[in-house]
C-alpha positions as CSV (number, residue, x, y, z in Angstrom):
1,M,1.6,-16.1,-23.1
2,L,2.2,-12.5,-22.3
3,E,2.0,-9.9,-24.8
4,R,2.2,-6.7,-23.0
5,V,4.5,-6.1,-19.5
6,V,5.1,-2.7,-17.7
7,I,8.2,-2.4,-15.9
8,F,8.2,0.0,-13.0
9,H,11.7,0.4,-10.8
10,H,12.5,2.9,-7.9
11,P,13.7,6.0,-9.7
12,R,16.5,6.1,-7.2
13,S,17.9,3.0,-7.4
14,E,20.4,2.4,-10.2
15,G,20.9,-1.3,-9.5
16,A,16.8,-1.6,-10.0
17,A,17.1,0.5,-13.6
18,A,19.4,-1.6,-14.8
19,L,17.7,-4.8,-13.9
20,S,14.6,-3.6,-15.4
21,R,16.4,-2.6,-18.6
22,Q,18.0,-6.1,-18.8
23,L,14.2,-7.8,-18.0
24,A,13.2,-5.7,-20.9
25,T,15.8,-6.9,-23.3
26,E,15.0,-10.5,-22.5
27,L,10.8,-10.0,-22.5
28,E,11.4,-8.1,-26.0
29,R,13.8,-11.0,-27.5
30,H,10.6,-13.6,-26.8
31,G,7.7,-11.2,-28.6
32,V,6.9,-9.5,-25.2
33,E,6.0,-5.8,-26.2
34,T,7.8,-3.6,-23.2
35,F,7.5,-0.3,-21.4
36,V,10.2,0.8,-18.8
37,A,9.7,3.4,-16.5
38,D,10.5,4.9,-12.8
39,A,7.1,4.3,-10.6
40,W,6.3,7.9,-10.1
41,E,6.5,8.6,-14.0
42,Q,3.0,9.9,-14.8
43,A,3.7,8.1,-18.4
44,G,3.8,4.6,-17.1
45,A,0.0,4.5,-16.2
46,A,-1.3,5.2,-19.7
47,H,0.4,2.0,-20.6
48,V,-0.6,0.0,-17.6
49,E,-4.3,-0.6,-19.1
50,R,-2.7,-2.6,-21.8
51,A,-0.5,-4.6,-20.1
52,S,-1.0,-8.1,-19.2
53,L,1.7,-7.9,-16.4
54,V,3.5,-5.4,-14.3
55,V,7.2,-6.0,-12.4
56,C,8.0,-3.7,-10.0
57,I,11.7,-3.9,-9.1
58,G,12.8,-2.1,-6.1
59,G,11.1,-2.7,-2.7
60,D,7.9,-2.2,-0.7
61,G,7.4,1.5,-1.5
62,T,7.4,0.9,-5.8
63,V,4.8,-1.6,-5.1
64,L,2.8,0.3,-3.1
65,R,3.0,3.1,-5.8
66,A,2.2,0.8,-8.7
67,A,-1.0,-1.1,-6.8
68,R,-1.9,2.6,-6.8
69,V,-1.0,3.2,-10.5
70,V,-3.2,-0.1,-11.8
71,V,-6.3,1.1,-10.4
72,P,-8.9,0.5,-11.9
73,H,-7.3,-2.5,-14.1
74,A,-6.4,-4.8,-11.4
75,T,-3.2,-5.7,-13.5
76,P,-1.3,-8.5,-11.8
77,I,1.9,-6.9,-10.0
78,L,5.1,-8.8,-9.6
79,G,7.4,-7.6,-7.2
80,V,11.2,-8.2,-7.4
81,N,12.8,-6.9,-4.1
82,M,16.1,-4.9,-4.0
83,G,15.3,-3.0,-1.1
84,R,15.6,-4.5,2.4
85,L,12.3,-6.1,4.4
86,G,10.3,-7.1,1.0
87,F,6.8,-7.9,2.5
88,L,5.3,-6.7,-0.8
89,T,7.8,-8.5,-3.2
90,D,8.0,-12.2,-3.7
91,M,11.1,-12.9,-5.5
92,S,15.0,-11.9,-5.5
93,P,16.7,-10.8,-9.1
94,R,18.2,-14.0,-9.5
95,D,14.7,-15.8,-9.2
96,L,13.4,-13.5,-11.7
97,F,15.4,-15.3,-14.3
98,T,15.1,-18.7,-12.8
99,H,11.4,-18.4,-12.9
100,F,11.6,-16.6,-16.5
101,E,10.0,-19.0,-18.4
102,R,7.1,-19.7,-16.3
103,I,6.9,-15.6,-15.6
104,L,6.6,-15.8,-19.9
105,A,3.9,-18.6,-19.6
106,G,1.5,-16.9,-17.2
107,E,2.3,-20.1,-15.0
108,W,1.6,-18.4,-11.4
109,R,-0.7,-18.4,-8.9
110,L,-2.8,-15.2,-8.4
111,E,-3.1,-13.5,-4.6
112,E,-5.9,-10.9,-4.2
113,R,-5.4,-8.1,-1.4
114,V,-8.2,-5.7,-0.4
115,M,-7.3,-2.1,-0.6
116,V,-8.4,1.1,1.6
117,R,-10.6,3.7,0.0
118,A,-10.8,7.4,1.5
119,D,-13.2,10.0,0.1
120,V,-11.9,13.7,1.5
121,V,-15.3,16.0,1.4
122,D,-14.2,19.8,1.8
123,G,-17.7,21.0,3.2
124,P,-21.6,20.4,2.3
125,G,-22.0,19.7,-1.5
126,A,-18.5,19.9,-2.4
127,E,-17.7,16.8,-4.9
128,P,-15.3,14.3,-3.1
129,R,-11.5,13.8,-3.8
130,T,-11.4,9.9,-3.5
131,F,-7.8,8.1,-2.9
132,H,-7.6,4.2,-3.0
133,G,-4.4,2.6,-1.0
134,L,-3.0,-0.6,-0.8
135,N,-1.4,0.1,3.0
136,D,-3.2,2.5,4.7
137,I,-4.9,5.7,5.3
138,V,-3.5,8.0,8.0
139,L,-4.7,11.6,9.6
140,S,-2.1,12.7,11.7
141,R,-0.8,16.1,13.4
142,E,0.6,18.6,11.1
143,H,3.2,19.8,14.0
144,V,5.7,17.8,15.5
145,G,5.1,17.9,19.2
146,R,1.5,19.3,19.4
147,P,-1.5,16.3,19.5
148,I,-4.4,16.6,17.0
149,Y,-8.0,15.8,18.3
150,I,-9.7,13.6,15.7
151,D,-13.6,13.0,15.8
152,V,-13.7,9.3,15.1
153,R,-17.3,7.4,14.2
154,I,-17.9,4.2,12.6
155,D,-21.2,3.5,11.1
156,R,-22.2,6.7,12.4
157,A,-21.9,5.9,15.9
158,R,-18.8,8.3,17.5
159,V,-16.1,6.2,19.2
160,A,-14.4,8.6,20.8
161,V,-12.7,12.2,20.2
162,Y,-9.2,11.1,20.0
163,R,-6.7,13.3,21.5
164,C,-3.4,11.8,19.8
165,D,-0.4,11.7,17.1
166,G,-3.0,10.4,14.4
167,I,-5.3,7.7,13.7
168,I,-4.4,4.6,11.4
169,V,-6.9,2.7,9.1
170,A,-5.3,-0.1,7.6
171,T,-5.8,-3.1,5.5
172,P,-4.4,-6.6,6.2
173,T,-1.7,-5.9,4.1
174,G,-0.6,-2.6,6.2
175,S,-1.1,-4.2,9.1
176,T,2.4,-5.0,9.2
177,G,3.5,-1.9,8.5
178,Y,3.1,1.8,10.6
179,S,-0.3,0.1,12.4
180,L,2.2,-2.7,13.6
181,A,4.2,0.0,15.1
182,A,1.5,1.9,16.6
183,G,0.5,-1.4,18.3
184,G,-1.8,-3.0,16.1
185,P,-2.7,-6.6,15.3
186,I,-0.9,-8.5,12.6
187,M,-3.7,-9.6,9.9
188,A,-2.9,-12.6,7.2
189,P,-2.7,-10.5,3.8
190,T,-6.0,-11.9,2.1
191,E,-8.3,-11.2,5.0
192,H,-11.1,-8.8,4.4
193,H,-11.1,-6.2,7.5
194,L,-9.7,-3.4,8.1
195,V,-8.3,-2.3,11.3
196,L,-8.4,1.2,12.9
197,T,-5.3,2.3,15.2
198,P,-4.7,5.4,17.1
199,V,-1.4,6.5,17.7
200,S,-0.5,7.7,20.9
201,A,-3.7,8.1,22.0
202,H,-3.8,10.5,25.5
203,L,-7.3,9.9,27.9
204,A,-8.9,7.9,25.4
205,L,-9.4,4.0,24.1
206,G,-5.8,3.7,22.7
207,R,-6.8,-0.1,21.3
208,S,-6.9,-1.2,17.6
209,I,-10.6,-1.9,16.3
210,V,-11.3,-4.7,13.8
211,L,-13.9,-3.7,11.7
212,Q,-16.7,-5.4,9.8
213,P,-15.8,-5.9,6.0
214,D,-18.7,-3.3,5.2
215,S,-18.2,-0.6,8.0
216,I,-17.7,3.0,7.4
217,V,-15.2,5.1,9.3
218,E,-15.5,9.1,9.2
219,L,-12.8,11.1,10.3
220,R,-13.0,14.8,11.2
221,V,-10.1,16.9,12.9
222,A,-11.3,18.3,16.0
223,S,-8.6,20.9,16.5
224,E,-8.2,24.6,15.4
225,H,-4.8,23.5,13.5
226,D,-4.7,21.5,10.4
227,G,-4.1,18.0,10.0
228,I,-2.5,15.8,7.2
229,L,-4.0,12.7,5.2
230,S,-1.3,10.7,4.3
231,V,-2.3,7.5,1.5
232,D,0.0,4.4,1.6
233,G,3.0,7.0,3.4
234,Q,3.4,8.7,-0.1
235,E,0.6,11.1,-1.1
236,D,0.2,14.0,1.4
237,L,-3.3,16.4,1.7
238,P,-3.6,19.1,4.5
239,V,-7.2,18.5,6.0
240,S,-8.7,21.2,8.0
241,N,-11.4,21.1,10.6
242,R,-14.2,21.4,8.0
243,V,-13.5,18.4,6.2
244,R,-14.5,14.8,6.6
245,V,-12.8,11.8,5.6
246,V,-14.6,8.9,4.9
247,V,-13.0,5.4,5.0
248,R,-14.1,2.0,3.7
249,L,-13.0,-1.0,1.7
250,S,-12.2,0.2,-1.7
251,E,-14.3,-1.3,-4.4
252,H,-10.7,-2.1,-6.1
253,I,-8.2,-5.1,-5.3
254,T,-4.1,-5.6,-5.8
255,R,-3.6,-8.7,-7.5
256,F,0.0,-10.4,-6.7
257,V,2.0,-12.8,-8.6
258,R,2.8,-15.6,-6.5
259,F,5.4,-18.3,-7.2
260,R,5.9,-19.5,-3.2
261,D,3.6,-21.1,-1.1
262,P,1.0,-19.3,0.8
263,S,1.3,-21.4,3.9
264,S,4.9,-19.7,4.3
265,F,3.7,-16.4,5.1
266,Y,3.8,-16.4,9.1
267,A,7.4,-18.2,8.4
268,E,8.7,-14.9,6.4
269,L,7.0,-12.8,8.9
270,A,8.7,-13.9,12.1
271,E,11.8,-13.9,9.4
272,K,11.6,-10.5,8.0
273,L,10.5,-9.0,11.9
274,E,13.8,-10.7,13.5
275,G,15.7,-9.0,10.6
276,T,14.6,-5.9,11.8
277,L,15.8,-5.9,15.3
278,S,19.2,-6.2,13.6
279,S,19.3,-4.0,10.8
280,P,17.9,-0.4,9.9
281,M,14.0,-0.2,9.3
282,S,13.4,-0.3,5.6
283,T,12.2,3.0,3.9
284,G,10.4,0.9,1.1
285,V,13.0,1.9,-1.9
């Protein structure tokens, strides 16, 4: 039986906010303590530690934000899709109330997803700044029209100095996002490998590299102009050529609440990818 639920919604979706309040009212009627906030409010993080469940009402972007907020608690996340594609969400608003009694009783399957970690080291002896993402870590150019040079090493061995638009290190979850658009492979979401994909590489190896689970990637800007480090496309950090970015599998995981059969992933993937051909690309609300 659930005791405490945190409900996150997208800050610019009135429909998501209204559904969040409706769900909170129903949960409280059944004796469940709730806290409702938009996913970018700092106050929400303090409530996650004590929560039995985090419900995300919005789109993939809302879920990505919540996945980073729940670190290091691994609180289960239930995604309710009010966006377009909904790669990370498990149900529609109608399904939310159809399955309400099962949610209340905790009768669900948990699906674990690996995360990616980036340690940003600004010079010798500096304390690293650490970031965790569910989708990807991207080191890219700062200025449009000007490629960036990125020195890439895997397990201390130099792979190449890429002249490119950027380097993506994606999780299996993120393999259907920016990495896929850049020509990377699709990986089953419960795999335990990261994949490195260069974006518009010039005169260098332009193929993706699937990494061993214990591999460590080191990225360094080899240009005079700075780059931008992006975490899940939501947190950006300027990176100069004196900075090392060390990327590996995170020690943390994201746990998703699932009601559907896990074998449906490829069928759903095909359906959603086909849908992108006839509709604008989702911005992940």
